[in-house]
PyMOL commands that place a pseudoatom at each C-alpha (Angstrom):
pseudoatom trace, name=CA, resn=MET, resi=1, chain=A, elem=C, hetatm=0, pos=[220.295, 192.983, 178.395]
pseudoatom trace, name=CA, resn=THR, resi=2, chain=A, elem=C, hetatm=0, pos=[221.785, 196.023, 179.902]
pseudoatom trace, name=CA, resn=THR, resi=3, chain=A, elem=C, hetatm=0, pos=[224.810, 195.722, 181.654]
pseudoatom trace, name=CA, resn=ILE, resi=4, chain=A, elem=C, hetatm=0, pos=[226.110, 197.640, 184.218]
pseudoatom trace, name=CA, resn=LEU, resi=5, chain=A, elem=C, hetatm=0, pos=[229.658, 197.432, 186.286]
pseudoatom trace, name=CA, resn=VAL, resi=6, chain=A, elem=C, hetatm=0, pos=[229.357, 198.813, 189.511]
pseudoatom trace, name=CA, resn=VAL, resi=7, chain=A, elem=C, hetatm=0, pos=[232.893, 199.586, 191.160]
pseudoatom trace, name=CA, resn=ASP, resi=8, chain=A, elem=C, hetatm=0, pos=[232.943, 199.959, 194.909]
pseudoatom trace, name=CA, resn=ASP, resi=9, chain=A, elem=C, hetatm=0, pos=[234.494, 197.973, 197.799]
pseudoatom trace, name=CA, resn=ASP, resi=10, chain=A, elem=C, hetatm=0, pos=[231.472, 198.335, 200.417]
pseudoatom trace, name=CA, resn=PRO, resi=11, chain=A, elem=C, hetatm=0, pos=[229.739, 195.609, 200.298]
pseudoatom trace, name=CA, resn=VAL, resi=12, chain=A, elem=C, hetatm=0, pos=[226.785, 196.776, 201.362]
pseudoatom trace, name=CA, resn=LEU, resi=13, chain=A, elem=C, hetatm=0, pos=[226.248, 199.186, 198.939]
pseudoatom trace, name=CA, resn=GLY, resi=14, chain=A, elem=C, hetatm=0, pos=[227.413, 196.842, 196.467]
pseudoatom trace, name=CA, resn=ARG, resi=15, chain=A, elem=C, hetatm=0, pos=[224.607, 194.489, 197.694]
pseudoatom trace, name=CA, resn=ALA, resi=16, chain=A, elem=C, hetatm=0, pos=[221.751, 197.247, 197.659]
pseudoatom trace, name=CA, resn=LEU, resi=17, chain=A, elem=C, hetatm=0, pos=[223.015, 198.541, 194.349]
pseudoatom trace, name=CA, resn=SER, resi=18, chain=A, elem=C, hetatm=0, pos=[222.475, 194.793, 192.745]
pseudoatom trace, name=CA, resn=ILE, resi=19, chain=A, elem=C, hetatm=0, pos=[219.387, 194.124, 194.008]
pseudoatom trace, name=CA, resn=ASN, resi=20, chain=A, elem=C, hetatm=0, pos=[217.889, 197.453, 192.806]
pseudoatom trace, name=CA, resn=LEU, resi=21, chain=A, elem=C, hetatm=0, pos=[219.226, 197.442, 189.322]
pseudoatom trace, name=CA, resn=ARG, resi=22, chain=A, elem=C, hetatm=0, pos=[218.201, 193.495, 189.033]
pseudoatom trace, name=CA, resn=ALA, resi=23, chain=A, elem=C, hetatm=0, pos=[215.035, 194.498, 190.027]
pseudoatom trace, name=CA, resn=ARG, resi=24, chain=A, elem=C, hetatm=0, pos=[214.772, 196.624, 187.144]
pseudoatom trace, name=CA, resn=HIS, resi=25, chain=A, elem=C, hetatm=0, pos=[215.993, 194.250, 184.615]
pseudoatom trace, name=CA, resn=ILE, resi=26, chain=A, elem=C, hetatm=0, pos=[219.818, 195.256, 184.631]
pseudoatom trace, name=CA, resn=ASP, resi=27, chain=A, elem=C, hetatm=0, pos=[222.435, 192.769, 185.301]
pseudoatom trace, name=CA, resn=VAL, resi=28, chain=A, elem=C, hetatm=0, pos=[225.258, 193.691, 187.250]
pseudoatom trace, name=CA, resn=ASP, resi=29, chain=A, elem=C, hetatm=0, pos=[228.709, 192.979, 187.772]
pseudoatom trace, name=CA, resn=LEU, resi=30, chain=A, elem=C, hetatm=0, pos=[230.911, 194.023, 191.151]
pseudoatom trace, name=CA, resn=ALA, resi=31, chain=A, elem=C, hetatm=0, pos=[234.356, 195.145, 191.411]
pseudoatom trace, name=CA, resn=VAL, resi=32, chain=A, elem=C, hetatm=0, pos=[235.789, 195.834, 194.347]
pseudoatom trace, name=CA, resn=ASP, resi=33, chain=A, elem=C, hetatm=0, pos=[238.923, 197.991, 193.482]
pseudoatom trace, name=CA, resn=GLY, resi=34, chain=A, elem=C, hetatm=0, pos=[240.575, 199.643, 190.332]
pseudoatom trace, name=CA, resn=ALA, resi=35, chain=A, elem=C, hetatm=0, pos=[242.320, 196.966, 189.177]
pseudoatom trace, name=CA, resn=SER, resi=36, chain=A, elem=C, hetatm=0, pos=[239.729, 194.701, 188.781]
pseudoatom trace, name=CA, resn=ALA, resi=37, chain=A, elem=C, hetatm=0, pos=[237.205, 197.207, 187.314]
pseudoatom trace, name=CA, resn=LEU, resi=38, chain=A, elem=C, hetatm=0, pos=[239.702, 198.218, 184.998]
pseudoatom trace, name=CA, resn=HIS, resi=39, chain=A, elem=C, hetatm=0, pos=[240.606, 194.144, 183.666]
pseudoatom trace, name=CA, resn=ARG, resi=40, chain=A, elem=C, hetatm=0, pos=[236.796, 193.245, 183.676]
pseudoatom trace, name=CA, resn=ALA, resi=41, chain=A, elem=C, hetatm=0, pos=[236.097, 196.802, 182.171]
pseudoatom trace, name=CA, resn=ALA, resi=42, chain=A, elem=C, hetatm=0, pos=[238.259, 195.302, 179.264]
pseudoatom trace, name=CA, resn=THR, resi=43, chain=A, elem=C, hetatm=0, pos=[237.151, 191.986, 178.848]
pseudoatom trace, name=CA, resn=SER, resi=44, chain=A, elem=C, hetatm=0, pos=[233.515, 192.357, 178.776]
pseudoatom trace, name=CA, resn=PRO, resi=45, chain=A, elem=C, hetatm=0, pos=[231.370, 194.933, 177.243]
pseudoatom trace, name=CA, resn=TYR, resi=46, chain=A, elem=C, hetatm=0, pos=[229.062, 197.244, 179.889]
pseudoatom trace, name=CA, resn=ASP, resi=47, chain=A, elem=C, hetatm=0, pos=[226.539, 199.847, 178.990]
pseudoatom trace, name=CA, resn=LEU, resi=48, chain=A, elem=C, hetatm=0, pos=[227.486, 202.053, 182.677]
pseudoatom trace, name=CA, resn=VAL, resi=49, chain=A, elem=C, hetatm=0, pos=[229.998, 201.896, 184.830]
pseudoatom trace, name=CA, resn=ILE, resi=50, chain=A, elem=C, hetatm=0, pos=[229.012, 203.392, 188.334]
pseudoatom trace, name=CA, resn=LEU, resi=51, chain=A, elem=C, hetatm=0, pos=[232.410, 204.232, 189.919]
pseudoatom trace, name=CA, resn=ASP, resi=52, chain=A, elem=C, hetatm=0, pos=[233.770, 205.008, 194.060]
pseudoatom trace, name=CA, resn=LEU, resi=53, chain=A, elem=C, hetatm=0, pos=[236.493, 206.849, 193.900]
pseudoatom trace, name=CA, resn=GLY, resi=54, chain=A, elem=C, hetatm=0, pos=[238.028, 205.419, 197.252]
pseudoatom trace, name=CA, resn=LEU, resi=55, chain=A, elem=C, hetatm=0, pos=[239.055, 202.275, 196.181]
pseudoatom trace, name=CA, resn=PRO, resi=56, chain=A, elem=C, hetatm=0, pos=[241.910, 200.260, 198.399]
pseudoatom trace, name=CA, resn=ASP, resi=57, chain=A, elem=C, hetatm=0, pos=[244.380, 199.986, 195.540]
pseudoatom trace, name=CA, resn=MET, resi=58, chain=A, elem=C, hetatm=0, pos=[243.868, 203.356, 193.610]
pseudoatom trace, name=CA, resn=ASP, resi=59, chain=A, elem=C, hetatm=0, pos=[241.636, 206.521, 193.075]
pseudoatom trace, name=CA, resn=GLY, resi=60, chain=A, elem=C, hetatm=0, pos=[238.681, 206.412, 191.253]
pseudoatom trace, name=CA, resn=VAL, resi=61, chain=A, elem=C, hetatm=0, pos=[239.871, 209.057, 189.379]
pseudoatom trace, name=CA, resn=ASP, resi=62, chain=A, elem=C, hetatm=0, pos=[242.396, 207.269, 187.679]
pseudoatom trace, name=CA, resn=VAL, resi=63, chain=A, elem=C, hetatm=0, pos=[240.072, 204.519, 186.981]
pseudoatom trace, name=CA, resn=VAL, resi=64, chain=A, elem=C, hetatm=0, pos=[238.201, 207.118, 185.050]
pseudoatom trace, name=CA, resn=HIS, resi=65, chain=A, elem=C, hetatm=0, pos=[241.298, 208.129, 183.096]
pseudoatom trace, name=CA, resn=GLY, resi=66, chain=A, elem=C, hetatm=0, pos=[241.959, 204.533, 182.416]
pseudoatom trace, name=CA, resn=LEU, resi=67, chain=A, elem=C, hetatm=0, pos=[238.631, 203.403, 181.168]
pseudoatom trace, name=CA, resn=ARG, resi=68, chain=A, elem=C, hetatm=0, pos=[238.960, 206.953, 179.026]
pseudoatom trace, name=CA, resn=GLY, resi=69, chain=A, elem=C, hetatm=0, pos=[242.110, 205.977, 177.365]
pseudoatom trace, name=CA, resn=TRP, resi=70, chain=A, elem=C, hetatm=0, pos=[240.070, 203.030, 175.121]
pseudoatom trace, name=CA, resn=SER, resi=71, chain=A, elem=C, hetatm=0, pos=[236.644, 203.498, 176.313]
pseudoatom trace, name=CA, resn=ASP, resi=72, chain=A, elem=C, hetatm=0, pos=[233.402, 205.758, 175.988]
pseudoatom trace, name=CA, resn=VAL, resi=73, chain=A, elem=C, hetatm=0, pos=[231.153, 203.763, 178.413]
pseudoatom trace, name=CA, resn=PRO, resi=74, chain=A, elem=C, hetatm=0, pos=[229.202, 206.152, 180.408]
pseudoatom trace, name=CA, resn=ILE, resi=75, chain=A, elem=C, hetatm=0, pos=[230.544, 206.810, 183.816]
pseudoatom trace, name=CA, resn=ILE, resi=76, chain=A, elem=C, hetatm=0, pos=[228.919, 207.787, 186.986]
pseudoatom trace, name=CA, resn=VAL, resi=77, chain=A, elem=C, hetatm=0, pos=[230.521, 208.545, 189.983]
pseudoatom trace, name=CA, resn=LEU, resi=78, chain=A, elem=C, hetatm=0, pos=[229.384, 207.935, 193.358]
pseudoatom trace, name=CA, resn=SER, resi=79, chain=A, elem=C, hetatm=0, pos=[231.503, 209.538, 195.827]
pseudoatom trace, name=CA, resn=ALA, resi=80, chain=A, elem=C, hetatm=0, pos=[231.658, 210.822, 199.511]
pseudoatom trace, name=CA, resn=ARG, resi=81, chain=A, elem=C, hetatm=0, pos=[233.945, 213.173, 198.314]
pseudoatom trace, name=CA, resn=ASP, resi=82, chain=A, elem=C, hetatm=0, pos=[231.806, 216.718, 198.252]
pseudoatom trace, name=CA, resn=SER, resi=83, chain=A, elem=C, hetatm=0, pos=[233.956, 219.503, 197.118]
pseudoatom trace, name=CA, resn=GLN, resi=84, chain=A, elem=C, hetatm=0, pos=[233.691, 221.154, 193.723]
pseudoatom trace, name=CA, resn=SER, resi=85, chain=A, elem=C, hetatm=0, pos=[237.111, 220.342, 193.147]
pseudoatom trace, name=CA, resn=ALA, resi=86, chain=A, elem=C, hetatm=0, pos=[236.783, 216.767, 193.926]
pseudoatom trace, name=CA, resn=LYS, resi=87, chain=A, elem=C, hetatm=0, pos=[233.593, 216.910, 191.217]
pseudoatom trace, name=CA, resn=VAL, resi=88, chain=A, elem=C, hetatm=0, pos=[235.412, 218.552, 188.587]
pseudoatom trace, name=CA, resn=ASP, resi=89, chain=A, elem=C, hetatm=0, pos=[238.724, 216.250, 188.638]
pseudoatom trace, name=CA, resn=ALA, resi=90, chain=A, elem=C, hetatm=0, pos=[235.916, 213.886, 188.409]
pseudoatom trace, name=CA, resn=LEU, resi=91, chain=A, elem=C, hetatm=0, pos=[234.377, 215.172, 185.527]
pseudoatom trace, name=CA, resn=ASP, resi=92, chain=A, elem=C, hetatm=0, pos=[237.315, 216.422, 183.733]
pseudoatom trace, name=CA, resn=ALA, resi=93, chain=A, elem=C, hetatm=0, pos=[238.858, 213.129, 183.565]
pseudoatom trace, name=CA, resn=GLY, resi=94, chain=A, elem=C, hetatm=0, pos=[235.747, 211.948, 181.420]
pseudoatom trace, name=CA, resn=ALA, resi=95, chain=A, elem=C, hetatm=0, pos=[233.378, 210.957, 184.176]
pseudoatom trace, name=CA, resn=ASP, resi=96, chain=A, elem=C, hetatm=0, pos=[229.816, 211.862, 182.797]
pseudoatom trace, name=CA, resn=ASP, resi=97, chain=A, elem=C, hetatm=0, pos=[227.731, 212.355, 186.223]
pseudoatom trace, name=CA, resn=TYR, resi=98, chain=A, elem=C, hetatm=0, pos=[228.695, 212.819, 189.669]
pseudoatom trace, name=CA, resn=VAL, resi=99, chain=A, elem=C, hetatm=0, pos=[226.328, 211.485, 192.865]
pseudoatom trace, name=CA, resn=THR, resi=100, chain=A, elem=C, hetatm=0, pos=[227.331, 212.473, 195.985]
pseudoatom trace, name=CA, resn=LYS, resi=101, chain=A, elem=C, hetatm=0, pos=[226.798, 210.090, 199.183]
pseudoatom trace, name=CA, resn=PRO, resi=102, chain=A, elem=C, hetatm=0, pos=[224.904, 209.389, 201.201]
pseudoatom trace, name=CA, resn=PHE, resi=103, chain=A, elem=C, hetatm=0, pos=[222.223, 209.486, 198.059]
pseudoatom trace, name=CA, resn=GLY, resi=104, chain=A, elem=C, hetatm=0, pos=[218.736, 208.818, 196.913]
pseudoatom trace, name=CA, resn=MET, resi=105, chain=A, elem=C, hetatm=0, pos=[218.382, 205.421, 195.122]
pseudoatom trace, name=CA, resn=ASP, resi=106, chain=A, elem=C, hetatm=0, pos=[215.607, 206.921, 193.487]
pseudoatom trace, name=CA, resn=GLU, resi=107, chain=A, elem=C, hetatm=0, pos=[217.893, 209.628, 192.089]
pseudoatom trace, name=CA, resn=LEU, resi=108, chain=A, elem=C, hetatm=0, pos=[220.894, 207.632, 191.236]
pseudoatom trace, name=CA, resn=LEU, resi=109, chain=A, elem=C, hetatm=0, pos=[218.643, 205.490, 189.487]
pseudoatom trace, name=CA, resn=ALA, resi=110, chain=A, elem=C, hetatm=0, pos=[217.121, 207.995, 187.319]
pseudoatom trace, name=CA, resn=ARG, resi=111, chain=A, elem=C, hetatm=0, pos=[220.512, 209.404, 186.500]
pseudoatom trace, name=CA, resn=VAL, resi=112, chain=A, elem=C, hetatm=0, pos=[221.318, 205.725, 185.319]
pseudoatom trace, name=CA, resn=ARG, resi=113, chain=A, elem=C, hetatm=0, pos=[218.372, 205.673, 183.282]
pseudoatom trace, name=CA, resn=ALA, resi=114, chain=A, elem=C, hetatm=0, pos=[219.354, 209.156, 181.816]
pseudoatom trace, name=CA, resn=ALA, resi=115, chain=A, elem=C, hetatm=0, pos=[222.472, 208.216, 181.165]
pseudoatom trace, name=CA, resn=LEU, resi=116, chain=A, elem=C, hetatm=0, pos=[221.460, 205.044, 179.083]
pseudoatom trace, name=CA, resn=ARG, resi=117, chain=A, elem=C, hetatm=0, pos=[218.906, 207.336, 177.297]
pseudoatom trace, name=CA, resn=ARG, resi=118, chain=A, elem=C, hetatm=0, pos=[222.068, 209.443, 175.976]
pseudoatom trace, name=CA, resn=THR, resi=119, chain=A, elem=C, hetatm=0, pos=[223.569, 206.379, 174.532]
pseudoatom trace, name=CA, resn=THR, resi=120, chain=A, elem=C, hetatm=0, pos=[220.327, 204.627, 172.691]
pseudoatom trace, name=CA, resn=HIS, resi=121, chain=A, elem=C, hetatm=0, pos=[220.777, 204.985, 168.499]
pseudoatom trace, name=CA, resn=GLU, resi=122, chain=A, elem=C, hetatm=0, pos=[218.374, 207.429, 167.186]
pseudoatom trace, name=CA, resn=PRO, resi=123, chain=A, elem=C, hetatm=0, pos=[218.147, 206.064, 163.534]
pseudoatom trace, name=CA, resn=ASP, resi=124, chain=A, elem=C, hetatm=0, pos=[215.991, 209.472, 161.930]
pseudoatom trace, name=CA, resn=ALA, resi=125, chain=A, elem=C, hetatm=0, pos=[218.633, 212.076, 163.323]
pseudoatom trace, name=CA, resn=PRO, resi=126, chain=A, elem=C, hetatm=0, pos=[220.216, 214.195, 160.970]
pseudoatom trace, name=CA, resn=VAL, resi=127, chain=A, elem=C, hetatm=0, pos=[223.670, 214.962, 159.836]
pseudoatom trace, name=CA, resn=VAL, resi=128, chain=A, elem=C, hetatm=0, pos=[224.612, 218.466, 160.707]
pseudoatom trace, name=CA, resn=ARG, resi=129, chain=A, elem=C, hetatm=0, pos=[227.455, 220.201, 158.413]
pseudoatom trace, name=CA, resn=THR, resi=130, chain=A, elem=C, hetatm=0, pos=[229.893, 223.004, 159.467]
pseudoatom trace, name=CA, resn=ALA, resi=131, chain=A, elem=C, hetatm=0, pos=[232.576, 224.356, 157.494]
pseudoatom trace, name=CA, resn=ALA, resi=132, chain=A, elem=C, hetatm=0, pos=[234.885, 222.700, 160.253]
pseudoatom trace, name=CA, resn=PHE, resi=133, chain=A, elem=C, hetatm=0, pos=[233.077, 219.656, 160.899]
pseudoatom trace, name=CA, resn=THR, resi=134, chain=A, elem=C, hetatm=0, pos=[230.369, 217.253, 160.451]
pseudoatom trace, name=CA, resn=VAL, resi=135, chain=A, elem=C, hetatm=0, pos=[227.809, 215.806, 163.665]
pseudoatom trace, name=CA, resn=ASP, resi=136, chain=A, elem=C, hetatm=0, pos=[226.263, 212.292, 162.112]
pseudoatom trace, name=CA, resn=LEU, resi=137, chain=A, elem=C, hetatm=0, pos=[223.129, 212.843, 165.008]
pseudoatom trace, name=CA, resn=ALA, resi=138, chain=A, elem=C, hetatm=0, pos=[221.981, 209.191, 164.202]
pseudoatom trace, name=CA, resn=ALA, resi=139, chain=A, elem=C, hetatm=0, pos=[225.653, 207.693, 164.223]
pseudoatom trace, name=CA, resn=HIS, resi=140, chain=A, elem=C, hetatm=0, pos=[227.021, 209.382, 167.048]
pseudoatom trace, name=CA, resn=ARG, resi=141, chain=A, elem=C, hetatm=0, pos=[229.922, 210.442, 165.103]
pseudoatom trace, name=CA, resn=VAL, resi=142, chain=A, elem=C, hetatm=0, pos=[231.799, 213.960, 164.356]
pseudoatom trace, name=CA, resn=GLU, resi=143, chain=A, elem=C, hetatm=0, pos=[234.219, 214.471, 161.686]
pseudoatom trace, name=CA, resn=ARG, resi=144, chain=A, elem=C, hetatm=0, pos=[236.824, 217.244, 160.783]
pseudoatom trace, name=CA, resn=ASP, resi=145, chain=A, elem=C, hetatm=0, pos=[238.723, 217.106, 157.617]
pseudoatom trace, name=CA, resn=GLY, resi=146, chain=A, elem=C, hetatm=0, pos=[237.467, 213.791, 156.876]
pseudoatom trace, name=CA, resn=SER, resi=147, chain=A, elem=C, hetatm=0, pos=[238.601, 212.214, 160.253]
pseudoatom trace, name=CA, resn=PRO, resi=148, chain=A, elem=C, hetatm=0, pos=[236.903, 210.891, 163.092]
pseudoatom trace, name=CA, resn=VAL, resi=149, chain=A, elem=C, hetatm=0, pos=[237.042, 212.705, 166.001]
pseudoatom trace, name=CA, resn=ARG, resi=150, chain=A, elem=C, hetatm=0, pos=[236.873, 211.536, 169.622]
pseudoatom trace, name=CA, resn=LEU, resi=151, chain=A, elem=C, hetatm=0, pos=[234.513, 212.879, 171.755]
pseudoatom trace, name=CA, resn=THR, resi=152, chain=A, elem=C, hetatm=0, pos=[233.787, 211.639, 175.775]
pseudoatom trace, name=CA, resn=PRO, resi=153, chain=A, elem=C, hetatm=0, pos=[229.905, 210.933, 176.505]
pseudoatom trace, name=CA, resn=THR, resi=154, chain=A, elem=C, hetatm=0, pos=[229.230, 213.943, 177.835]
pseudoatom trace, name=CA, resn=GLU, resi=155, chain=A, elem=C, hetatm=0, pos=[231.283, 216.332, 175.542]
pseudoatom trace, name=CA, resn=TRP, resi=156, chain=A, elem=C, hetatm=0, pos=[228.810, 214.186, 172.788]
pseudoatom trace, name=CA, resn=HIS, resi=157, chain=A, elem=C, hetatm=0, pos=[225.971, 214.937, 174.749]
pseudoatom trace, name=CA, resn=VAL, resi=158, chain=A, elem=C, hetatm=0, pos=[226.758, 218.869, 175.073]
pseudoatom trace, name=CA, resn=LEU, resi=159, chain=A, elem=C, hetatm=0, pos=[227.355, 219.188, 171.537]
pseudoatom trace, name=CA, resn=GLU, resi=160, chain=A, elem=C, hetatm=0, pos=[224.175, 216.980, 170.807]
pseudoatom trace, name=CA, resn=VAL, resi=161, chain=A, elem=C, hetatm=0, pos=[222.144, 219.541, 172.566]
pseudoatom trace, name=CA, resn=LEU, resi=162, chain=A, elem=C, hetatm=0, pos=[223.500, 222.855, 171.026]
pseudoatom trace, name=CA, resn=VAL, resi=163, chain=A, elem=C, hetatm=0, pos=[223.827, 221.258, 167.461]
pseudoatom trace, name=CA, resn=ARG, resi=164, chain=A, elem=C, hetatm=0, pos=[219.679, 220.259, 167.924]
pseudoatom trace, name=CA, resn=HIS, resi=165, chain=A, elem=C, hetatm=0, pos=[218.947, 223.822, 168.392]
pseudoatom trace, name=CA, resn=PRO, resi=166, chain=A, elem=C, hetatm=0, pos=[221.178, 225.378, 165.516]
pseudoatom trace, name=CA, resn=GLY, resi=167, chain=A, elem=C, hetatm=0, pos=[221.272, 229.233, 165.961]
pseudoatom trace, name=CA, resn=LYS, resi=168, chain=A, elem=C, hetatm=0, pos=[219.305, 229.317, 169.154]
pseudoatom trace, name=CA, resn=LEU, resi=169, chain=A, elem=C, hetatm=0, pos=[219.940, 230.400, 172.603]
pseudoatom trace, name=CA, resn=VAL, resi=170, chain=A, elem=C, hetatm=0, pos=[220.505, 227.189, 174.989]
pseudoatom trace, name=CA, resn=THR, resi=171, chain=A, elem=C, hetatm=0, pos=[220.678, 228.563, 178.589]
pseudoatom trace, name=CA, resn=GLN, resi=172, chain=A, elem=C, hetatm=0, pos=[223.186, 227.534, 181.087]
pseudoatom trace, name=CA, resn=ARG, resi=173, chain=A, elem=C, hetatm=0, pos=[220.680, 226.254, 182.954]
pseudoatom trace, name=CA, resn=ASP, resi=174, chain=A, elem=C, hetatm=0, pos=[218.903, 224.317, 180.511]
pseudoatom trace, name=CA, resn=LEU, resi=175, chain=A, elem=C, hetatm=0, pos=[222.340, 222.942, 178.963]
pseudoatom trace, name=CA, resn=LEU, resi=176, chain=A, elem=C, hetatm=0, pos=[223.335, 221.973, 182.831]
pseudoatom trace, name=CA, resn=ARG, resi=177, chain=A, elem=C, hetatm=0, pos=[220.297, 220.298, 183.478]
pseudoatom trace, name=CA, resn=GLU, resi=178, chain=A, elem=C, hetatm=0, pos=[219.803, 218.331, 180.375]
pseudoatom trace, name=CA, resn=VAL, resi=179, chain=A, elem=C, hetatm=0, pos=[223.025, 216.871, 180.248]
pseudoatom trace, name=CA, resn=TRP, resi=180, chain=A, elem=C, hetatm=0, pos=[223.942, 216.212, 184.117]
pseudoatom trace, name=CA, resn=GLY, resi=181, chain=A, elem=C, hetatm=0, pos=[220.216, 216.762, 185.174]
pseudoatom trace, name=CA, resn=PRO, resi=182, chain=A, elem=C, hetatm=0, pos=[218.212, 218.445, 187.952]
pseudoatom trace, name=CA, resn=GLY, resi=183, chain=A, elem=C, hetatm=0, pos=[220.279, 219.933, 190.867]
pseudoatom trace, name=CA, resn=TYR, resi=184, chain=A, elem=C, hetatm=0, pos=[223.424, 221.140, 188.713]
pseudoatom trace, name=CA, resn=GLU, resi=185, chain=A, elem=C, hetatm=0, pos=[222.021, 224.338, 187.281]
pseudoatom trace, name=CA, resn=GLN, resi=186, chain=A, elem=C, hetatm=0, pos=[224.400, 226.202, 189.263]
pseudoatom trace, name=CA, resn=GLU, resi=187, chain=A, elem=C, hetatm=0, pos=[227.697, 224.448, 188.159]
pseudoatom trace, name=CA, resn=THR, resi=188, chain=A, elem=C, hetatm=0, pos=[228.605, 226.803, 185.357]
pseudoatom trace, name=CA, resn=ASN, resi=189, chain=A, elem=C, hetatm=0, pos=[232.186, 225.558, 185.630]
pseudoatom trace, name=CA, resn=TYR, resi=190, chain=A, elem=C, hetatm=0, pos=[231.269, 222.405, 183.895]
pseudoatom trace, name=CA, resn=LEU, resi=191, chain=A, elem=C, hetatm=0, pos=[230.159, 224.359, 180.917]
pseudoatom trace, name=CA, resn=ARG, resi=192, chain=A, elem=C, hetatm=0, pos=[233.311, 226.215, 180.838]
pseudoatom trace, name=CA, resn=VAL, resi=193, chain=A, elem=C, hetatm=0, pos=[235.327, 222.983, 180.604]
pseudoatom trace, name=CA, resn=TYR, resi=194, chain=A, elem=C, hetatm=0, pos=[233.580, 221.050, 178.282]
pseudoatom trace, name=CA, resn=LEU, resi=195, chain=A, elem=C, hetatm=0, pos=[232.902, 223.672, 175.700]
pseudoatom trace, name=CA, resn=ALA, resi=196, chain=A, elem=C, hetatm=0, pos=[236.595, 224.504, 175.969]
pseudoatom trace, name=CA, resn=GLN, resi=197, chain=A, elem=C, hetatm=0, pos=[237.607, 220.919, 175.213]
pseudoatom trace, name=CA, resn=LEU, resi=198, chain=A, elem=C, hetatm=0, pos=[234.814, 220.550, 172.223]
pseudoatom trace, name=CA, resn=ARG, resi=199, chain=A, elem=C, hetatm=0, pos=[236.580, 223.652, 170.824]
pseudoatom trace, name=CA, resn=ARG, resi=200, chain=A, elem=C, hetatm=0, pos=[239.964, 222.488, 171.176]
pseudoatom trace, name=CA, resn=LYS, resi=201, chain=A, elem=C, hetatm=0, pos=[238.585, 219.199, 169.058]
pseudoatom trace, name=CA, resn=LEU, resi=202, chain=A, elem=C, hetatm=0, pos=[236.487, 221.181, 166.704]
pseudoatom trace, name=CA, resn=GLU, resi=203, chain=A, elem=C, hetatm=0, pos=[236.983, 224.840, 166.041]
pseudoatom trace, name=CA, resn=PRO, resi=204, chain=A, elem=C, hetatm=0, pos=[239.872, 226.040, 163.446]
pseudoatom trace, name=CA, resn=GLU, resi=205, chain=A, elem=C, hetatm=0, pos=[240.680, 228.606, 166.032]
pseudoatom trace, name=CA, resn=PRO, resi=206, chain=A, elem=C, hetatm=0, pos=[239.602, 227.654, 169.162]
pseudoatom trace, name=CA, resn=ALA, resi=207, chain=A, elem=C, hetatm=0, pos=[240.094, 231.390, 170.974]
pseudoatom trace, name=CA, resn=ARG, resi=208, chain=A, elem=C, hetatm=0, pos=[237.901, 232.373, 168.309]
pseudoatom trace, name=CA, resn=PRO, resi=209, chain=A, elem=C, hetatm=0, pos=[235.222, 230.126, 168.370]
pseudoatom trace, name=CA, resn=ARG, resi=210, chain=A, elem=C, hetatm=0, pos=[232.699, 230.712, 164.933]
pseudoatom trace, name=CA, resn=HIS, resi=211, chain=A, elem=C, hetatm=0, pos=[230.252, 227.500, 165.616]
pseudoatom trace, name=CA, resn=LEU, resi=212, chain=A, elem=C, hetatm=0, pos=[230.304, 227.149, 169.187]
pseudoatom trace, name=CA, resn=VAL, resi=213, chain=A, elem=C, hetatm=0, pos=[229.621, 230.816, 170.308]
pseudoatom trace, name=CA, resn=THR, resi=214, chain=A, elem=C, hetatm=0, pos=[229.603, 231.803, 173.984]
pseudoatom trace, name=CA, resn=GLU, resi=215, chain=A, elem=C, hetatm=0, pos=[226.622, 234.060, 174.970]
pseudoatom trace, name=CA, resn=PRO, resi=216, chain=A, elem=C, hetatm=0, pos=[228.386, 235.853, 178.310]
pseudoatom trace, name=CA, resn=GLY, resi=217, chain=A, elem=C, hetatm=0, pos=[226.293, 234.844, 181.754]
pseudoatom trace, name=CA, resn=ILE, resi=218, chain=A, elem=C, hetatm=0, pos=[223.965, 233.682, 179.453]
pseudoatom trace, name=CA, resn=GLY, resi=219, chain=A, elem=C, hetatm=0, pos=[224.302, 230.080, 177.682]
pseudoatom trace, name=CA, resn=TYR, resi=220, chain=A, elem=C, hetatm=0, pos=[225.639, 229.149, 174.408]
pseudoatom trace, name=CA, resn=ARG, resi=221, chain=A, elem=C, hetatm=0, pos=[224.912, 228.822, 170.965]
pseudoatom trace, name=CA, resn=PHE, resi=222, chain=A, elem=C, hetatm=0, pos=[225.653, 226.667, 167.835]
pseudoatom trace, name=CA, resn=GLU, resi=223, chain=A, elem=C, hetatm=0, pos=[226.103, 228.665, 164.877]
pseudoatom trace, name=CA, resn=PRO, resi=224, chain=A, elem=C, hetatm=0, pos=[226.346, 226.166, 161.757]
for i in range(1, 224): cmd.bond("trace and resi %d" % i, "trace and resi %d" % (i + 1))
show_as sticks, trace
zoom trace
């Protein structure tokens, strides 16, 4: 059974999320602060983390940093902070999605399903090779010079979308909608952040990318 860790100090919201997720046959654990969240995540495997940023003992972004130190579990931030800088900070720290409060339960559940789908095993996916790196789409593995490259779930999803369309232009709008979901089509700064991270990890010359190419003002193209 899928298990989700909900990290929020609001007992009413925690109870509402638990009821809705369990009604969809998803098991739920609750943590009310950052320390207990990190402890639970370190001792139990979770398929997804839903995380508030305003925790009583530490900032939620620090929890994201803590999790990303050793885990690639998908993280959906659920926060009342609605500024662009707050979203960028959380996503840059390694969160995979960001939903602002107040939120619609149906939208949040759709984002949970999308995040879980992105981690689904795909046995028939191919291995894509370039002169610089190899992407095994079935195993969700990237290698460079024979060594594994660690990607965050969001980095992987951005790369996966591009690699599945070799030589073809993927527009900013399509890439944002595919990776972050509806409502994020204008957040082009997300793409700049994640493409820069991918180039640093994969391109021999990140400043002059050969494989993850920008089409200015339009989108991106993967060139094998």
